[in-house]
N, C-alpha and C positions, 0 to 999 in steps of 0.2 A: 635537912630542915631549913626553914626560912631564915634569912639573914635580916636583922633589923638594925638600921643605922641609928646609933644613939647620939644624943646631944653632947656637945663638949663646950668648955669655957676656958678663956685665957686666965692664967694665974699671974704671970709676971713677965714683963719684957717681951710680950708677943708670943710666948711659948704656950701652946695649947695643950691642956691636959684633957685627954679623952675620958669622958664620963661613960662608964660601961665599956663596951667594946663591940667590934664587928665579929659576928660569929662565923665560924667556918662551916660551909655546907658539908653534909654527909657525902663521903666518897669524892670530895673535891680534891683534885690534884694540886700540887704546889704551883704549877704554871697557871692553872685556872684561877687560883686564889690571888696570885701576884697580879695577874692581868686585871682582875675585877677590882682589887683594892686600889691599884695605880690609876684606874679610870676615875676613881672617886677622890683623887688628889685635891682638886679644887674645893671639895666639901670638907675634907679632913684638915687641910692646912698646908704646911710645908712638906717638902720631900723627907726632912728628918722625921717629922711625925709619921709619915707614911712608912718610913723604914722601921721606926720603933714599933708601930702597929703590926707590921708583917713579921718582925722578929718574934713578937709576943705570940702571934698565931701559929708560926711555923717552928719556933724553938731555935731558929738560927741566930747568929750574931753578925750578920752582914751589915755593911754601911748602907746608907740610903742611896749612895751613888750606884751601888751594884743593882739595886732594884730599879732605879731610874733608867739606867742604860739598858737593862734587860727589857723594860717596857717600851722604851723608845725604839729599840731594835725591832721588836715584834710589830710595833705600830708602823714602822717604815716598810717592813715586808708586806703588811696587810694593805697599805696604801698603794704599793707598787702592783699588787694583784687584785685591787678592788674591782676591776672590770670583770675578772673571772669569778670572784667569790660573792660580790655584792650586787652586780647588775642582773637582777632576777629575770627581767624580760629577755635579755640576750641569752642568758643561761637556759631558760625554758625553751626558747626557740631552737637552741642547739639540741636540747634533749628531744624535742618533738621531731626534729629532722632525723635524729638517730633512731627514734621509734618508728618513723615512717620507713626508713631503710630496713629495719628489722622486720617490719610487717611485710614489706615487699619480698624479702627473702623467704618469710614464712609462707606467703601466697605462692611463691615459685615452687616451694617444696610440696604444698598442698596440690597444686596443679599437676606436678609430676606424679604424685600419688594417685590422683584421680585418673590420669591418663593410663597409668599402670593398671589400676583396678579395672578400668574400662576394657583394657586389652585382655585382662584375665577373664572378665565376664564374657567377652565375645568368644574367647578361645574355649571357655567352659561350655558356653551355649552351643557352639559349633560341634564340639566333641559329643555333647549330650544328644544333639539331633542326629549326628552320624551314628552314634551307638544305638539309638532307638530304631533307626532305619535298618541298620545291619542286623540287629536282633530280630526285627519284624520279618525281614526277608528270610533269615535262617529258620525261623519258626514255621514258615509256610511250607506246605507240601509242594513237591516239584510239579511243574506244569506239564500238561500234555499238549504238544503242538500238532497242528494239522499237517497233512501231506503237502509237499511243495506244489504250488500252482505254476504251470508253464506260462510265463509272460515274456514279452520282448525285453531285450537287454538295452541299457542306455546307449550302446554303440550302434544300435540299429536305427532305422528311420523313425521319424516323429509320427506319433499317432495322429490321425485325422481328427479324432474326437477324444476329449479328456473329461474326467469327472472329479468333482470336488464336493466332499461332504463337510460342511462348516457348522459348528455349534459352539456355544460358550456360555459364560455367565451362569455357571451351575451354583455358585455360592454354597458349596457343600458345607454342612454343619449347622446352618441356621435353621431356626424353627419359628414360624409365625402363621398368623391367620388374618386375612383381610376380608372385612364384611362390607356389603353394600348398603344402600339407603333403606332397604326393607329387612336388614339383618341377615340377608343371604350371604353365603360364602363366595366371594369373588376369586379368592385364591388361598390355598393352604400349602405349606411347604415344610418339609423335614427330610432327613436322610432317606426314609422309606419311600416318600413320594419322588425324590430324586431318582432312586433306582427304578421305580415304576416307569417314569418318563424316559429314562435312558433305555430301558428294555423295549419300550414302544418305539423309540427312535431306531434301535438296532433292528427290530422286526421290519419296519417300513423300509429301511435301507437295504436289508437283505432281499426283500421282494423286488426292489428296483434293480439290484445287482443281478439277480437271477433273470429277470425279464429282459434286461439289456445285455446280459452276458458280459458284464464288466469284469475284466481281468485285473485291472489296476485302479485303485481308488485313493485319491489324495484326501486325507482326513485332517482337517484343521481345527484345533481348539483355540478359540479367540480370547481366552483369558478369563480371569476371575473364577477359576475353578473352585476355589475355597472362599468362604466368607471372610476368614481372617479377622483381625482386630485393628481397625483403623481409628476407632474411637472407643472410649471406655464403655459407653452404653451398649455396645454390641455384645459384651461379655454375658449379659443377661439372656441373650437370644441364642447363644451357642450351646449345643449339646455336648460337644467334645472340646478339648483344648486344641490349640492351633496345630501342634505336632501330631496329635492323634488323628485330627481331621485329615491331615495330609496323608497319613499312612492308610487310613480306611478308604479314602477316596482313590489313592493310587492303586490299591489292591483291586478295588472294584473296576477301575478303568483298565487295568491290566487284563483282567478276565474279559471285559467287554471287547477290547481290541483283539484279543486272542480268538474270541468267538467269530468276530467279523472276518478275521483272516482265514477262516475255513472256506470262505466263499470268494474272496478276492485278495490280491496283494495290497497291503495297506502301507501307504507312505504317510507317516504321521509327523505332524509339526505342531508346535504349541508356542503361544506368546504369553508373556506374563501379564499381570493386571494390577490395578491399584489396590485391590483388596488383598491380594497375596503378598504385597510388599510389606516388609517388616518395618514398623514405625519404632525404631530404637530410641531409647532414652527420651521419649516424648517429642521427637522431632517431627516437623511437618512432612506432608507428602512430597516425594521426590528427593528427599535428603539421601536415602540409601537405596537407590534404584537397583543396585546389584544384589541387595539382600531381599530375595523374593522366594517365597515358599514354593512357587511353581518349579523352581530348580530341584527341590526335594522330590516332588512328584515325578519330574522327568527322569531323575536318577533312578528312582524306584522302577518305573516302567521299563527303562532301558535294561536294567539288570535282570528283570524277570523275563523279558521277551528277547533277549539277545540271541537265543538259539532258535527262534521262530523263523523258518525259511520264508514265510509270507509277510514278514513285518520288517519295515525299515524306519528307524527313527532319524529324521533329518533335522539338523540344527544349523541355523544361520548365525555367523559371528556377531551380527547386530542384535540378536535377541528377538528379532522379528521373524515373521513367516515370509519365505520367499520361494517361489516355485515357477517353473515354466510348464504350462499345461496346454497342449494343442497349440504350441508356438505362441502362447499368450503369457506375458509376464504378470504374475500375481503377487501382490504385496499384502501381507496380513498384519494388522496392528490391533491393539486392544480397542482403541477408538476414542481416547480422551482428546479429541480435537473438535473445535466448534464448526469448522467448515470442511467437510469431506472433499468437496470439489476442488477447493483450494489446496488441500493437503496432498492430493494425488500429484499435482504439479510440483509442489515443494519437495516431496520425497524424490521425485524424478530428478530434480535439479541437484539435490543433496548427493544422491548416489550415482548420478550420471547414467541412469538406466531408464529406458522407456517403460512406463508402467501402464499396462492395459486395464488391469482390474485391481481396485483397492477394496479389501475386505476389512470390516471392523465389527466389534461387538459393543459392549459398554452401555449402550442406550436401551437395551432390552426389547426393542421393537424392530420390525423389519422395514427397510426402506431401500429404494434403488433409484439412482440418478445417472443419466448419461453425461459424459464430459467430452466435449468435442466430437470428433467423428468416430474414434475408436475407443476412447476411455469410458470407464464405468466405475461407479462407487456403490457398494452394497453394504448396508448395515444388517448384520445377522441377528435374528431374534434370539431370545435367551431360553435356557432350560428352566430357570427359576420363575419366569413369567412376571405377573404383576406383583410389585412390592412397593414399599414406601418411597423408593427412589423414583419408580415409574409414576407414582401418584404425584410426586412433587413436580414432575415435568408435565403432568396432566396428559400422559400418554398411555394408551392401552398396551398391554404386553402379553400376548398369547404365547404360552410356552411352545417352542418349535425349534427345528433345525432347518438347514437348507442343503439341498443337493443340486449342484449346478452342473449343467452340461455345456462344455465349450467345444467349438469347432474352429479349425484353422481358417483364418481370414474373416470370421464372423463374430468371434467372441462368444458371449453367453447366448446360447440358442434355446435353453430350457432351464426353468427355475422351479424345482420341486420344493414347496414349502411343507415340511413334514410336521404337521400340527400334532401336539401331544395331548390327547383328551384326558380329563380327570373324572373320577366318579366320587365326588364328595358326598 
């Protein structure tokens, strides 16, 4: 309860008689009471009066000297430690510093947990993808391979003429329809149209293989085989998830390559693309260049066609396409470069190898330029054809592939543009 200080008056010879008394607070200890009353000494009067009042409140019979010395000893201790107990600003600053240190330690622990959880997510994702692929392969019926075609071996002399079939930018899994100024359909695309176009490409290629009696054909996939998800808006255009798209596409291409291998020996190479690159934890393009779904497709095709005598899967440690055809060094990239003519020289300097022909996709339309006396750069058309990307560049994009004929000392001597017609 509250303590009220009562008035007092002097009776005789300066001795003060306290009228009323100082009440003791509820649950107040002796030490707290003694310190509070002693602080009021100047208001109460002499130390004897303080001693009498304290004895009355506590029930003790101590002298006033005992109370005075006890109070003065405590006050001396308080004054000696005033900086620690009374200087609020400094005390608060020390507390804030300690809180910052605690927060730093908490952030360290949080960061470690985030890294650990990230590692767990990546491990789980990789295991899930691997399981899906393994299960998909196990569930498929065994393939029937063609009889082996008799072709020259690498130890024998170089062919005077070589052949390259190049295609890419299939963007499998996406669905869209683009209309013209009169409402006509300029291009329509979905997994079924992809298969129709690839079947047409296969038929045209087989016709040329038969006509020219091609025993060995280099088949280059220029990347972006899957639509992937490089931005959230693409999810609305995808028929399947990224992993399912990879499995469906890989199985179709496995059968496609197996059919082609009935007529010629297929040397297959593939380069990754920006659309098949996984954008993990919302990172920008190029952050995880090694995390690319094209690797999943490649693993699937290799596993399914490993026993095909007319099929060879070639891989370059750079992740690019590289082959020597008719004594011509060919480098294949996806094509995210602004200047192809400059790029061919830059790649040559980087790898210390003369490059005669640079092939690329990415831009969805066909283009060919000479570089110096022997060099040449070729942009390969796309399977997807005209899409929103092509429109943004104001470029036409007729769905097609290319079959190139190379001759020793001459480079590209024939360029078959295999257009893929649609019946919308």
